[in-house]
C-alpha positions in Angstrom: 28.8 8.9 5.5 28.5 8.3 1.8 25.5 7.6 -0.3 24.6 3.8 -0.8 23.3 1.8 -3.9 20.6 -0.8 -3.7 23.0 -3.2 -4.2 25.5 -2.3 -1.7 22.1 -1.7 0.7 21.6 -5.5 0.5 25.4 -6.1 1.0 25.3 -4.5 4.3 22.1 -5.9 6.0 23.7 -9.0 6.3 26.5 -7.6 8.6 24.2 -7.2 11.9 22.6 -10.2 11.2 25.6 -12.3 11.0 26.4 -10.0 14.4 23.8 -10.9 16.6 23.1 -14.4 15.0 24.0 -16.0 18.4 20.8 -14.7 19.6 18.5 -14.9 17.2 16.1 -18.2 17.2 17.9 -18.5 13.6 20.7 -21.2 13.1 24.4 -19.6 12.7 24.6 -21.1 9.6 21.1 -20.6 8.0 22.5 -16.5 8.9 25.7 -17.7 7.5 23.9 -18.7 4.2 21.8 -15.5 4.0 25.0 -13.2 4.4 26.9 -15.3 1.6 24.5 -14.7 -0.7 23.3 -10.7 -0.6 26.9 -10.5 -0.6 27.2 -12.5 -3.8 24.5 -10.8 -5.8 25.1 -9.6 -8.8 23.2 -9.2 -12.3 20.2 -7.7 -13.6 17.6 -7.2 -11.4 15.4 -8.9 -13.4 17.4 -12.1 -13.3 17.8 -12.0 -9.7 14.1 -11.7 -9.4 14.2 -15.4 -10.7 16.7 -17.3 -8.8 14.7 -19.1 -6.5 17.9 -20.4 -4.5 19.4 -16.7 -4.0 15.6 -16.3 -2.8 15.6 -19.4 -0.5 18.8 -18.2 1.6 17.0 -14.6 2.1 13.7 -16.3 3.3 15.9 -18.3 5.7 16.3 -14.8 7.7 12.6 -14.7 8.4 10.4 -16.4 10.9 7.2 -16.1 8.7 5.2 -19.2 8.8 6.2 -21.6 5.5 2.6 -23.4 5.8 0.8 -19.9 4.6 1.2 -18.4 1.0 1.9 -14.7 2.0 0.8 -12.7 -1.2 1.4 -9.6 1.2 5.2 -8.6 2.0 4.8 -5.1 1.8 2.1 -3.0 3.7 2.6 -5.6 6.8 6.6 -5.6 7.1 7.9 -8.2 8.1 10.7 -7.8 10.5 14.0 -10.5 9.8 14.2 -12.4 13.0 17.5 -10.5 14.2 15.4 -7.5 14.1 12.3 -9.4 16.3 15.4 -10.2 18.2 16.2 -6.6 18.4 13.3 -4.9 19.4 12.4 -7.1 22.7 15.5 -6.3 24.0 14.6 -3.1 23.9 11.7 -3.7 24.6 13.0 -5.4 28.1 15.4 -2.3 28.5 12.9 0.6 28.2 10.3 -1.6 31.2 13.5 -2.0 33.3 13.3 1.7 34.3 11.0 3.6 32.0 11.7 7.2 33.4 15.5 6.6 33.4 15.5 4.9 29.6 13.6 7.1 28.2 14.4 10.4 29.1 17.7 9.4 30.2 18.8 7.0 27.5 16.8 6.9 24.3 15.2 10.3 23.9 18.9 12.0 23.8 19.6 9.3 20.7 16.9 10.8 18.8 18.4 13.8 16.9 21.5 11.7 16.4 19.5 9.2 14.5 18.4 12.1 12.3 21.6 13.5 11.1 23.0 10.2 10.3 19.9 9.5 8.6 20.6 12.6 6.9 24.0 11.6 6.2 23.1 8.2 4.4 20.5 10.4 2.3 22.5 13.3 1.3 20.0 15.9 2.8 19.6 18.3 5.9 18.3 16.4 9.2 15.3 19.0 8.8 14.4 17.2 6.0 14.1 13.8 7.9 11.0 13.2 10.2 11.1 9.9 12.3 7.8 8.2 11.9 6.4 5.2 13.1 5.5 3.8 9.2 5.0 4.7 5.9 1.2 5.2 6.1 1.5 7.6 9.4 4.0 9.7 7.2 1.3 9.7 4.4 -0.5 10.9 6.6 1.0 13.7 7.7 1.4 15.4 4.4 -2.2 14.6 3.3 -3.2 16.9 6.6 -0.7 19.1 5.9 -2.1 20.6 2.6 -4.3 24.0 2.8 -7.3 22.9 1.1 -10.4 25.0 0.6 -13.6 23.6 1.2 -15.0 22.5 -2.8 -11.0 22.0 -3.4 -10.7 18.6 -5.3 -8.3 15.6 -4.9 -8.4 13.1 -7.7 -7.4 9.0 -7.2 -8.5 6.2 -8.4 -10.4 3.5 -6.6 -7.2 1.6 -6.4 -5.3 3.6 -4.2 -4.1 2.5 -0.7 -6.6 2.2 1.5 -5.7 4.5 4.6 -4.7 7.5 2.4 -8.2 7.2 0.7 -9.7 7.1 4.5 -7.9 9.8 4.9 -9.3 12.0 2.2 -12.7 10.7 3.8 -11.9 12.4 6.7 -10.7 16.0 5.5 -14.1 15.4 3.2 -16.0 15.3 6.8 -13.8 17.6 8.3 -13.0 20.6 5.8 -15.5 20.0 3.3 -13.0 18.9 0.7 -13.8 16.6 -2.7 -12.1 13.4 -3.1 -13.6 12.6 -6.7 -12.1 8.5 -7.6 -12.3 6.6 -11.1 -11.5 3.1 -12.1 -8.7 2.6 -14.2 -8.7 -0.8 -16.8 -7.3 -3.9 -14.9 -5.1 -4.9 -16.1 -3.8 -1.5 -17.1 -1.8 -2.5 -20.3 -1.8 1.7 -22.1 0.1 4.3 -20.0 -1.5 6.7 -22.2 -5.3 5.5 -21.5 -4.9 6.0 -17.1 -3.3 9.0 -18.4 -6.1 10.5 -20.4 -8.3 8.7 -17.3 -6.4 11.5 -14.9 -6.5 14.1 -17.2 -10.3 13.7 -18.1 -11.2 13.8 -13.7 -9.3 17.0 -14.0 -11.3 20.2 -13.1 -10.9 24.0 -12.2 -11.3 22.9 -8.5 -8.6 20.4 -8.8 -5.8 20.9 -6.0 -3.8 16.9 -6.2 -3.4 14.5 -7.3 -3.0 10.8 -4.9 -1.8 8.1 -6.8 0.4 5.3 -6.3 3.4 4.0 -8.3 2.3 0.3 -7.3 -0.6 -0.6 -6.5 -1.0 -2.9 -4.1 -4.1 -4.8 -4.4 -2.9 -6.1 -7.7 0.2 -5.3 -8.4 -0.2 -2.4 -11.5 2.5 -0.2 -12.1 1.4 3.3 -13.3 2.9 5.8 -15.3 3.5 8.3 -12.6 6.2 10.5 -14.5 3.7 10.8 -17.6 0.7 11.6 -15.4 2.7 14.4 -13.7 4.2 16.0 -16.6 0.7 16.1 -17.6 -0.6 17.6 -14.6 2.2 19.9 -14.0 0.7 21.7 -17.1 -2.5 22.2 -16.0 -1.2 23.6 -12.9 -1.2 20.8 -10.6 
């Protein structure tokens, strides 16, 4: 399986949507419009982001309540209607004969799925972990680091809540120290952000936790610059 860029991926997600249009709660014409809109996307991403006509067609693939202004589309990850219907079908299938469907049908598919994902991402299957969500994946990593009592983790007060809570749990269990600092809102100077991270580093700092984009404000942090600075200090 070949690797795929974002534009190609966007073009392919419409294919299963069109194939399953008959079983979704959406009108087939709306599904076809969304598919056509995705296939025809061209141009600079910043221009596409402002194209309201394009996003209106994509919007039709979702069942979100139009009576609400939804500003959280990332953490909660709403699914297209076709995905919702597929989940319902699989749930119904699992409940028809639980032991048989679980161990004879579904469980044997786990490793083939990992291998297919590995081919898609051009990596080894052993590098792929199937988790329930991104938070669980990150928490596995956070809990897997071998920290000693007194070791420090440096982060901001605006990092993702679940990640902060995970290190708070390790403070209670393992005696580590999570140090947090505030960054300006908005943070308009990348170098200032780097300086703030640098200021918080001590001889006990073992890890830096930071978001690329802060979910609270949408602020994009200079991850590469912070990483370069931290590498020079052995972190």
